[in-house]
N, C-alpha and C positions, 0 to 999 in steps of 0.2 A: 448630488443628489436633484432630481427635477424638480424646479418650482410649483408649488400649485398642490392642490387635492390628489392625495395617493389615489391609485387605481385600483378600484376593490377588486376582490378574486370574484370570480363567473358564480353564480348559484348553483346549487348542485339541482338538479332534474328535479328529486323528491319537493324543494321547493316552490316549485314554480305557481304548479296547479292550486290555487285553494280549494280546497274539498266540499266547497261550497257551493264552486260551479262545474266540477267536474261531471257533473250529471244531465245538466241540465239541456231538452234539445232547441235546436237552433228551429226558429219560425219564419225565417228567409228562405224564397225558393230562388237557388242557384241554376238550376237544371237550364243547358243551353248552350248555342254556339258563341264562343265570343272573344273581340279584336282589341288588342293592346292598343288604345285611341293613345295615351301621352304617360309621358315618363318625368317623374319629376324629383327632385330634394336633391342630392348629389353619386348621383351611380357609378361616376367614376371611383371616388372612396369606398362605395358599398362595393365593387365588385372588387376592388383592391383589399379590403379589408375579409373579404372571404377570400382570398390566395389567388387570384384570377391575375394574371400578368402582363404587361404592358400590351401583347401583340393582342391578345381578347381581348383586352379594355379599349385598344385603336380600335378594334374591327366592332365592335358593340357598338360606340359613339358613332362610324361613319355609315352604320346602318340603323341609326336611331333610337339606339338601346333597343327593336324591334318592334317598333312604334308602323301600323297597319300591316305586320308581317308576323306576327305572332298570334295565334288561335290556341283556343282553349275550350274543350266541350267536356262540360260536366253533364254526368246522370247523379242527381241526389237522388236520397227516399231516404227520409224524413232526418237521420245524424247521420246517413253514410252516404258518401263523396267517392264517386270515378270518376278521373279528370286523366284527357289525354291533352297533350300539350307539343303543340309544333311549334318549334323555337325558328328564331331567324334564322339561323342555321339551317332547317330543315331537320333539324335531330326531334324524335319523337320522342315523349317520356309518361308514363304512364303510370299513375298511384293511386291508390284506394285507402282511403281511412275513415276511421268515426270518429266524431265530436264526442271527447270526454271520455277515449278511450287510447292507449297507446297505439302508434304503429312504429314499426321496427325497418331497419335499412329503406327509405323511402329514398328514391331517385330526383334530384332537384336540378335546373339550369345550374347550379353551381358547385354540381357534385353529389354527394351520395350523405346522409347524414343517416347517424344508429339508430335515433329515436325522435317523434315529432308528439308531442304531447300537446293537446289542443282541449277547449274548452270553449263556452258561451258567455258572453256579457252582454245584455240586452240585444241589439240586431247586430252587435258583434262577433266573429269567431276568433278566437287569437289561437295560434299554434307557436311552440317555442321546437327549433329544429335544434336536437344536439349531435354535436361531433365525438366520433369516439374518444378524443378525447376526454371528453363532461365537458367542452364549451357551448354554451348556448351561441349557435350563428348569427341568427336572425329571429324575432319576434313580427310576426306579421296578423294584422288585424284587417279582414275582409267587414265591408259594409255595401250590401244590398239597397241602393235608391233606383227603382224603379228598375232601370233598366241598365245600369250602373252599377260597378263595384270598384272600391275601393281596396289596392293591397299596400299596406303602408307598413315599410321594413325597416329593421333596425340595428344594426349587428355589434358584435359584441364590443365594439370597440367605439359606439356611437354614434358610425353614419348612418343617415337614415336616406329612403328611396321609396318613392311613390310609384306605382303605375296605378294609370286609369282603365281600364278594360268596358268595352259595352258591347249588347248583344248586336252579333251580326246578324245586318240582314240577309234573307234568303228570299228567293222568289214565292216559295208561299206567305212569306211576311209583306212582301210589297204590294198585291193584288189585293 
């Protein structure tokens, strides 16, 4: 037997969202075009925990995990979000969700998840992405601070990765 604390079983999705948080609306404005500015934490371990092989992780490392070359366009109306992401590979990913309402079959850079459950806590919104097996593969917290938001992710195995996104400057905003 391994030395140390026993590994806890994944929490069923029904227990992830506190009922008191599920219906609060978000007061932060995420509208706009964003570019990935930096990646911190342990992205290598986070990607491995999420089933990405050595070749994918090596390419991600060589591309600095997409910093400066990964883009996100967000259209937000209240708690409804429509996101269009262009990943380092050029892959385009589209998703829609409403905070406080479960979503099904979302596509992420890490593959498809069965369900995303989201809620708001202050200026942070949290989403739990559940694999088809019922395991939570990451919990993300995004906080908007002026023209920056932080996407802090934790795998169900405990590794963490943090992305810092900044509003993309356009010709109209530079003049």
